N, C-alpha and C positions, 0 to 999 in steps of 0.2 A: 504494500500500500504506500503510495507516495505521500509526501508531507502535505501537498496541496489538497489531495482528496481527503485526507484525515481532517484537515482544517475545515473543508466544506461539510463533511459528514457531521462533525461536532456542531458547527454553526447551524446547520439545517435541523438536525434532530433535537437540539437543546434550546435553540433560540427562535429561529425563523418559523418552523412548523408550529410549535406551541403558541407562538404569538399570533399567527394568522388564524389558527383554530379558535383561540380566545376571542379575537376580534369578530370573527364570523358568528360565534355563538352568542355574543353580546348584542348582535343586531336583531331587530324585529324582521323576520324573514318576509312577512307580508308587506311591510312598509319599504323594505330595501331589496326587492327581488333581483335587481340588476347587480348590485354590489355582491350579494350573496352568491349569485351564479358565477360572477367573475372570480371571486375568491375560491369557490369550489373547483372551477376549471384550472386555476393556477395551482392549487394544492394537488389535484390529480396529476397534473403534468410534472410537478416537482417530485412527486412520489415515484412516478415512472422513471424520471431522470436519476433519482437517488438509487432506485433498485437496479438500474442499469450499471451502476457502479463505475469503476474506472474503465470498463469495457467501452462505455460511451453510449450516447443516444443518437438517434437520427437527426438530420438537419431540420425536419419539420417540427419535431418536438422542441428543439432549441429555439427555433423561430417563434413558436407559439408562446413559450415561456418569456422570451424577450418582448413579445407584443403585449402580454398581460402584465408584466412586472411593473411598469409605471402606473398602471391603473390600481393595482392592489398594494403596492409599496410606494405611495405617492410622493412622499417627501423624504429626502435624504439630508435635509437641512438641520443639522445638529450643531448647535453652537459649541465653541471650545469649552465654555463653562459647563454646559450640560455633558458634553462628551467625556470630560476628564473629571467629572464630579465623582465622589466616592460611591453613591448608591448604584449607579450604572455599572461601574467596574466591579464592585463587590458582588453584584448579582451574577455577572459573567464568571467571576472566579468561583463563586459558589456552584455554578453550573459545571465547573470542571476545567475552565480555560486557564491557561498560564498567563502571567502578566504581560509578556511580550505579545502574546496572541490577542489579549484584550485590547492592547494599544493599537495593533494592526487592524482589528475588526472595527474599532471606533473610528480610526482615521479613514478607512475605506468607506464607512457609512457617511462620513462628512462630505465626501466628494459628490458633486452634482451629477444627476443622471445625464446621459448623453441625449442629444436631440432636443426637440421642442418640449417644454414641460406640458404635462397633461393637465387639463382643467377639470378638476373633480366635480365642479358644478355641472359638467356634462352628464355625469351619472345621475345626479340628483334631478336634473332637468328631464332626463329620459324617464326616470321613475315617476315624476309628476305628469309627464306626457302620457304614460301608460295608464294613469288614473283618470285620464280624460281632460286634463287641463290644457288650455291653448297656449301658444307661444307668448302672447302678450301677458297673460296671467303669470306664466313662468318667469318671464323677464322682470315683471314687477316684483316677484318674490325673491329672485336671485341676484338681480343687478343692483349695484350700489353706485350708479352714476348720477349725474346732475339732473336726470329726468324723473327721479324718484318722487318728488312732491306731487307732480301732476300725473305721473304714470306714463307708460310707454304706449306708442301707437303702432299699429300694424305697419311694417315696412321700415321701422326705425333700425338704426345700426345694431342696437342691443338685441332687438327681436330677431334680426337676421343672424347675429352671432349665436344666439340660443338655438335657432333652427339648425344651423350648421353643426353645433355641438351635439344636438340630439341625433342628427344623422350619423355623426362619427361614432358616438357611443352606441347608437342603435345597431350599426353594422357589426360592431364588436360583440354586442349582446346576442344578436342573431347567430353569430358564428359559434359562441360558446355556451348558449343557454342549454339547459338540460332538455333532452328529447324524450318524449314519452312513447 
């Protein structure tokens, strides 16, 4: 077993997987069907990747994990104060990590994700859309721009942005939602 795989195995089994399961279990599945579906899809693919071990996984699986990761692990923005505070490091040491390993994990977590950041309001907007709300109503609820006092109108830039975000999140949801 290589050192890199051992590092991944420990981080996945002791930190990432339990954290994602906890997050999913804390959500109201009826209120957050899109986020729950994306978390489940990500966890399923990560488990397949983990079980494939050092032998490796196919390109499709890795691409899907890479596609889902920014949606289920949205923020890597950890401040230096938080990153190197005692409680976080102590938790990781208690989980069995060595001090150099803790430092490396935290520093990796502080790096920004590659590419354009995902707007998590897109998931919330899609979930609102699935309950029958219109784009103007969604924009009024989620947008914090200068139009808020009087509300948004159909065709405004905020409503168009919401529409596009719903399309993006909708395509991802359609791809990964559970099939009956």
